[in-house]
C-alpha positions as a Markdown table, in Angstrom:
| # | Residue | x | y | z |
|---|---|---|---|---|
| 1 | Unk | 13.7 | 15.9 | 33.1 |
| 2 | Unk | 11.6 | 18.3 | 31.3 |
| 3 | Unk | 13.5 | 17.9 | 28.2 |
| 4 | Unk | 13.1 | 14.3 | 28.4 |
| 5 | Unk | 9.5 | 14.5 | 29.1 |
| 6 | Unk | 8.6 | 17.3 | 26.2 |
| 7 | Unk | 10.9 | 14.6 | 24.0 |
| 8 | Unk | 8.7 | 11.6 | 24.5 |
| 9 | Unk | 5.3 | 13.3 | 24.7 |
| 10 | Unk | 6.3 | 14.8 | 21.0 |
| 11 | Unk | 7.5 | 11.3 | 20.2 |
| 12 | Unk | 3.9 | 10.3 | 20.9 |
| 13 | Unk | 2.5 | 13.3 | 19.1 |
| 14 | Unk | 4.1 | 13.3 | 15.8 |
| 15 | Unk | 2.9 | 9.1 | 15.7 |
| 16 | Unk | -0.6 | 9.1 | 16.7 |
| 17 | Unk | -3.5 | 7.3 | 14.3 |
| 18 | Unk | -6.9 | 8.4 | 14.1 |
| 19 | Unk | -8.1 | 6.2 | 16.7 |
| 20 | Unk | -5.6 | 8.1 | 19.4 |
| 21 | Unk | -6.1 | 11.6 | 18.4 |
| 22 | Unk | -7.5 | 12.3 | 21.6 |
| 23 | Unk | -4.4 | 11.8 | 23.2 |
| 24 | Unk | -3.2 | 14.5 | 25.3 |
| 25 | Unk | 0.4 | 15.3 | 26.7 |
| 26 | Unk | -0.5 | 14.9 | 30.2 |
| 27 | Unk | -2.2 | 11.1 | 29.6 |
| 28 | Unk | 1.2 | 10.1 | 27.8 |
| 29 | Unk | 3.9 | 11.5 | 30.2 |
| 30 | Unk | 1.4 | 10.4 | 33.3 |
| 31 | Unk | 1.5 | 6.8 | 31.9 |
| 32 | Unk | 5.0 | 6.1 | 31.1 |
| 33 | Unk | 5.9 | 7.3 | 34.7 |
| 34 | Unk | 3.4 | 4.9 | 36.4 |
| 35 | Unk | 4.5 | 1.7 | 34.1 |
| 36 | Unk | 8.2 | 2.7 | 34.6 |
| 37 | Unk | 9.5 | 3.8 | 31.1 |
| 38 | Unk | 11.4 | 6.6 | 32.8 |
| 39 | Unk | 14.2 | 5.6 | 34.9 |
| 40 | Unk | 16.0 | 6.6 | 38.1 |
| 41 | Unk | 18.6 | 8.7 | 35.8 |
| 42 | Unk | 16.2 | 10.9 | 34.3 |
| 43 | Unk | 17.0 | 9.2 | 30.8 |
| 44 | Unk | 14.5 | 7.2 | 28.8 |
| 45 | Unk | 14.2 | 4.6 | 26.6 |
| 46 | Unk | 12.5 | 6.1 | 23.5 |
| 47 | Unk | 12.0 | 5.0 | 19.6 |
| 48 | Unk | 14.5 | 4.7 | 17.3 |
| 49 | Unk | 15.6 | 8.6 | 16.5 |
| 50 | Unk | 17.0 | 7.9 | 13.2 |
| 51 | Unk | 15.7 | 8.6 | 10.1 |
| 52 | Unk | 15.5 | 6.9 | 6.6 |
| 53 | Unk | 19.1 | 7.3 | 4.9 |
| 54 | Unk | 20.4 | 7.1 | 1.4 |
| 55 | Unk | 20.7 | 3.0 | 0.6 |
| 56 | Unk | 18.0 | 1.8 | 2.8 |
| 57 | Unk | 15.6 | -0.5 | 0.9 |
| 58 | Unk | 11.8 | -0.2 | 1.3 |
| 59 | Unk | 9.5 | -3.1 | 2.9 |
| 60 | Unk | 5.9 | -3.1 | 3.8 |
| 61 | Unk | 5.3 | -2.2 | 7.3 |
| 62 | Unk | 5.5 | -5.2 | 9.8 |
| 63 | Unk | 6.7 | -7.3 | 7.0 |
| 64 | Unk | 9.1 | -9.7 | 9.1 |
| 65 | Unk | 10.3 | -11.1 | 5.9 |
| 66 | Unk | 12.2 | -8.0 | 4.9 |
| 67 | Unk | 10.8 | -8.5 | 1.4 |
| 68 | Unk | 12.3 | -5.1 | -0.8 |
| 69 | Unk | 9.5 | -3.3 | -2.6 |
| 70 | Unk | 9.2 | -3.5 | -6.1 |
| 71 | Unk | 7.6 | -0.3 | -8.0 |
| 72 | Unk | 4.6 | -2.8 | -9.0 |
| 73 | Unk | 4.2 | -3.5 | -5.6 |
| 74 | Unk | 2.6 | -0.2 | -5.2 |
| 75 | Unk | -1.2 | -0.5 | -6.5 |
| 76 | Unk | -2.2 | 2.9 | -8.6 |
| 77 | Unk | -5.8 | 2.1 | -7.9 |
| 78 | Unk | -5.8 | 1.8 | -4.6 |
| 79 | Unk | -7.8 | 3.9 | -2.4 |
| 80 | Unk | -5.3 | 3.3 | 0.8 |
| 81 | Unk | -1.8 | 4.7 | 1.2 |
| 82 | Unk | 0.6 | 1.5 | 1.6 |
| 83 | Unk | 2.6 | 1.8 | 4.7 |
| 84 | Unk | 6.2 | 1.1 | 4.5 |
| 85 | Unk | 9.5 | 1.3 | 6.4 |
| 86 | Unk | 13.0 | 1.8 | 5.3 |
| 87 | Unk | 15.7 | -1.1 | 6.3 |
| 88 | Unk | 19.3 | -0.5 | 7.0 |
| 89 | Unk | 21.5 | -2.8 | 4.7 |
| 90 | Unk | 24.1 | -3.2 | 7.1 |
| 91 | Unk | 22.4 | -4.5 | 10.1 |
| 92 | Unk | 19.5 | -5.5 | 7.8 |
| 93 | Unk | 16.8 | -4.2 | 10.0 |
| 94 | Unk | 14.0 | -2.1 | 10.1 |
| 95 | Unk | 14.1 | 1.3 | 11.3 |
| 96 | Unk | 11.3 | 1.8 | 13.5 |
| 97 | Unk | 9.9 | 5.3 | 15.2 |
| 98 | Unk | 7.4 | 7.5 | 13.6 |
| 99 | Unk | 10.2 | 9.3 | 11.2 |
| 100 | Unk | 10.8 | 6.2 | 9.8 |
| 101 | Unk | 7.1 | 5.4 | 9.0 |
| 102 | Unk | 6.2 | 6.2 | 5.5 |
| 103 | Unk | 3.4 | 6.0 | 2.7 |
| 104 | Unk | 3.9 | 5.0 | -0.8 |
| 105 | Unk | 1.6 | 6.0 | -3.8 |
| 106 | Unk | 1.8 | 5.4 | -7.2 |
| 107 | Unk | 0.8 | 8.0 | -10.2 |
| 108 | Unk | 2.1 | 8.1 | -14.0 |
| 109 | Unk | 5.6 | 9.8 | -14.4 |
| 110 | Unk | 3.3 | 12.6 | -16.8 |
| 111 | Unk | 1.0 | 13.6 | -13.7 |
| 112 | Unk | 4.4 | 14.5 | -11.4 |
| 113 | Unk | 4.8 | 18.4 | -11.5 |
| 114 | Unk | 7.9 | 20.6 | -10.2 |
| 115 | Unk | 10.1 | 18.5 | -7.5 |
| 116 | Unk | 7.8 | 15.4 | -7.8 |
| 117 | Unk | 9.6 | 14.8 | -10.9 |
| 118 | Unk | 13.2 | 14.3 | -9.4 |
| 119 | Unk | 12.1 | 12.7 | -6.3 |
| 120 | Unk | 9.6 | 9.7 | -7.8 |
| 121 | Unk | 11.1 | 6.3 | -9.1 |
| 122 | Unk | 8.5 | 4.9 | -11.9 |
| 123 | Unk | 5.6 | 7.1 | -10.2 |
| 124 | Unk | 6.3 | 6.0 | -7.1 |
| 125 | Unk | 6.3 | 8.7 | -4.2 |
| 126 | Unk | 7.5 | 8.3 | -1.0 |
| 127 | Unk | 6.1 | 10.8 | 1.9 |
| 128 | Unk | 6.5 | 10.5 | 5.9 |
| 129 | Unk | 3.1 | 9.2 | 7.1 |
| 130 | Unk | 2.6 | 11.9 | 9.7 |
| 131 | Unk | 0.5 | 14.3 | 9.1 |
| 132 | Unk | 1.8 | 18.2 | 9.8 |
| 133 | Unk | -1.2 | 19.1 | 11.4 |
| 134 | Unk | -1.5 | 17.0 | 14.7 |
| 135 | Unk | 0.3 | 14.0 | 13.9 |
| 136 | Unk | -2.9 | 11.5 | 12.5 |
| 137 | Unk | -1.8 | 9.0 | 10.2 |
| 138 | Unk | -2.2 | 9.7 | 6.4 |
| 139 | Unk | -3.7 | 6.9 | 5.0 |
| 140 | Unk | -6.0 | 7.7 | 2.1 |
| 141 | Unk | -5.2 | 8.4 | -1.7 |
| 142 | Unk | -7.6 | 9.4 | -4.3 |
| 143 | Unk | -6.0 | 7.9 | -7.5 |
| 144 | Unk | -8.4 | 10.1 | -9.8 |
| 145 | Unk | -6.9 | 12.9 | -8.2 |
| 146 | Unk | -3.6 | 12.3 | -6.9 |
| 147 | Unk | -4.6 | 13.4 | -3.1 |
| 148 | Unk | -3.4 | 12.5 | 0.1 |
| 149 | Unk | -6.0 | 12.3 | 3.1 |
| 150 | Unk | -5.8 | 12.6 | 6.9 |
| 151 | Unk | -8.5 | 11.0 | 8.4 |
| 152 | Unk | -8.7 | 13.2 | 11.8 |
| 153 | Unk | -9.3 | 16.6 | 10.5 |
| 154 | Unk | -9.6 | 16.3 | 6.8 |
| 155 | Unk | -6.4 | 17.7 | 5.7 |
| 156 | Unk | -5.4 | 17.3 | 2.3 |
| 157 | Unk | -2.0 | 16.9 | 0.4 |
| 158 | Unk | -1.1 | 16.7 | -3.0 |
| 159 | Unk | 1.0 | 14.0 | -4.4 |
| 160 | Unk | 1.9 | 14.9 | -7.6 |
| 161 | Unk | 3.1 | 18.4 | -6.3 |
| 162 | Unk | 5.6 | 16.5 | -4.1 |
| 163 | Unk | 3.0 | 16.6 | -1.2 |
| 164 | Unk | 1.7 | 19.9 | -1.0 |
| 165 | Unk | -1.2 | 21.3 | 1.0 |
| 166 | Unk | -4.1 | 21.1 | -0.8 |
| 167 | Unk | -6.8 | 21.6 | 1.9 |
| 168 | Unk | -6.1 | 22.2 | 5.7 |
| 169 | Unk | -6.6 | 22.4 | 8.3 |
| 170 | Unk | -2.7 | 21.4 | 8.0 |
| 171 | Unk | -0.1 | 24.3 | 6.9 |
| 172 | Unk | 2.7 | 22.4 | 5.8 |
| 173 | Unk | 3.2 | 20.2 | 3.2 |
| 174 | Unk | 4.3 | 16.1 | 3.9 |
| 175 | Unk | 7.8 | 15.7 | 3.5 |
| 176 | Unk | 9.0 | 13.5 | 1.2 |
| 177 | Unk | 11.9 | 10.8 | 0.1 |
| 178 | Unk | 13.4 | 10.7 | -3.4 |
| 179 | Unk | 13.8 | 7.0 | -3.9 |
| 180 | Unk | 14.9 | 5.3 | -6.9 |
| 181 | Unk | 14.8 | 1.6 | -8.2 |
| 182 | Unk | 18.1 | -0.8 | -8.1 |
| 183 | Unk | 18.2 | -4.2 | -8.9 |
| 184 | Unk | 14.5 | -3.8 | -9.3 |
| 185 | Unk | 13.9 | -2.9 | -5.9 |
| 186 | Unk | 12.8 | 0.8 | -4.3 |
| 187 | Unk | 15.8 | 2.3 | -2.5 |
| 188 | Unk | 15.7 | 5.7 | -1.2 |
| 189 | Unk | 17.9 | 8.0 | -2.8 |
| 190 | Unk | 18.0 | 11.1 | -0.7 |
| 191 | Unk | 16.7 | 11.7 | 2.8 |
| 192 | Unk | 13.5 | 14.0 | 3.5 |
| 193 | Unk | 12.9 | 17.5 | 1.9 |
| 194 | Unk | 11.4 | 18.5 | 4.8 |
| 195 | Unk | 10.5 | 18.7 | 8.7 |
| 196 | Unk | 8.9 | 15.5 | 9.5 |
| 197 | Unk | 6.2 | 15.6 | 12.4 |
| 198 | Unk | 2.8 | 17.5 | 13.5 |
| 199 | Unk | 3.3 | 21.0 | 13.0 |
| 200 | Unk | 0.0 | 22.5 | 14.5 |
């Protein structure tokens, strides 16, 4: 039972955003128990535990029409990251859960350095949206510097250098997905190149 509770609280920790950074494990566990999400067998229904898989196509988050994204859908001048989700082409269903909450930004191919050069498609980089510090959503982007920002505690990540930490308190970079373009749409080419979620 303790393992189940820890898994659920970690899932919540990994996905909280700027409006819920004060959530505590005790609050989460108490709420789950009182609302009956935990069942008598000691098992719990949790979010989709899968991760993006090669061949998944990408859509805008909460797009019920499942319209595939193209590189041109990513505005390189936007100061907000585009939150996206992978869709399993076999089931035509969007993957849910915090490990499937992604952000996409677009740089020029000339800006990309090191591993980012092989993981991008037409300048589009895709990362886990979950800040590695305390699990908030990384939702700001500075096109002039290529930096991604977490609004909770100010961590900064360098998109052009494959999500490397530019400024803490985060100490672990954002995991990236390798993407490619197939028939004009953005598709996952390789799974995450690092761990996803808060590392403290």
